[in-house]
C-alpha positions in Angstrom: -38.9 -24.0 34.9 -41.4 -21.3 35.5 -44.6 -21.1 37.9 -46.4 -19.6 35.0 -50.2 -20.5 35.2 -51.9 -19.8 31.8 -55.0 -17.9 31.8 -58.6 -18.9 30.3 -58.2 -18.5 26.6 -61.3 -16.3 26.1 -59.7 -14.1 28.7 -56.4 -14.3 26.4 -58.5 -13.4 23.5 -59.8 -10.4 25.1 -56.4 -8.9 25.8 -55.2 -9.3 22.3 -58.4 -7.5 21.0 -57.3 -4.7 23.5 -53.8 -4.7 22.0 -55.1 -4.5 18.4 -57.1 -1.5 19.4 -54.3 0.0 21.4 -56.9 0.6 24.4 -56.1 2.9 27.1 -56.4 0.9 30.4 -55.4 1.3 34.2 -54.0 -2.1 35.3 -54.2 -3.4 38.5 -51.9 -6.4 39.2 -49.2 -7.8 41.4 -45.6 -8.2 40.8 -43.6 -10.9 41.2 -43.3 -10.6 44.9 -46.9 -10.1 45.2 -46.8 -6.4 45.7 -49.7 -4.1 44.3 -48.7 -2.9 40.7 -50.7 -0.2 39.0 -50.1 1.6 35.5 -51.8 3.5 33.2 -51.4 3.5 29.5 -52.1 2.1 26.1 -52.3 -1.9 25.7 -49.5 -2.7 22.9 -48.9 -6.4 22.9 -49.2 -9.7 24.4 -45.9 -11.6 24.2 -44.3 -14.6 25.4 -40.9 -15.0 26.9 -39.4 -17.4 29.4 -42.1 -19.6 29.2 -44.9 -17.1 30.4 -47.0 -14.6 28.7 -47.1 -11.0 29.1 -49.2 -7.9 28.6 -47.3 -5.0 27.5 -48.5 -1.4 28.4 -46.9 1.7 27.1 -47.1 4.4 30.0 -45.8 7.9 30.3 -42.7 6.2 31.8 -42.0 3.5 29.2 -43.2 -0.1 28.4 -44.3 -2.1 31.2 -44.6 -5.8 30.6 -47.1 -7.7 33.1 -47.5 -11.3 33.2 -50.8 -12.4 32.5 -51.4 -14.6 35.5 -50.6 -11.6 37.9 -53.3 -9.5 36.3 -56.2 -8.8 38.3 -58.0 -6.2 36.3 -58.0 -3.8 33.8 -60.1 -0.6 33.5 -61.0 1.9 30.9 -60.3 5.7 31.1 -63.6 6.5 32.8 -62.9 3.7 35.2 -65.2 0.9 33.6 -64.3 -2.6 33.8 -62.7 -3.8 30.6 -61.2 -7.1 31.9 -60.9 -9.0 35.2 -59.0 -12.2 35.9 -61.1 -15.4 36.2 -60.7 -17.5 39.2 -59.1 -21.0 38.6 -56.7 -19.7 35.8 -56.6 -21.7 32.3 -59.6 -23.8 30.8 
């Protein structure tokens, strides 16, 4: 069993668009222990594994998979807001 909390469907759709466009982003998230996680790269996919969904970002160091319910915000190259987690999770 997992503690994954699905995100809002509209929020999920926006992430899929970012992946289709391979948008460059700055990721603000938390890891499994709740520690801050920051990454920069191109969104390449949204995948499901082990009963949770992940945003895959291709960085200079390799691919980083961030659980969708651990994402906090995505910013564009200029620091502009592209996506922000809605409070309350799924709809």
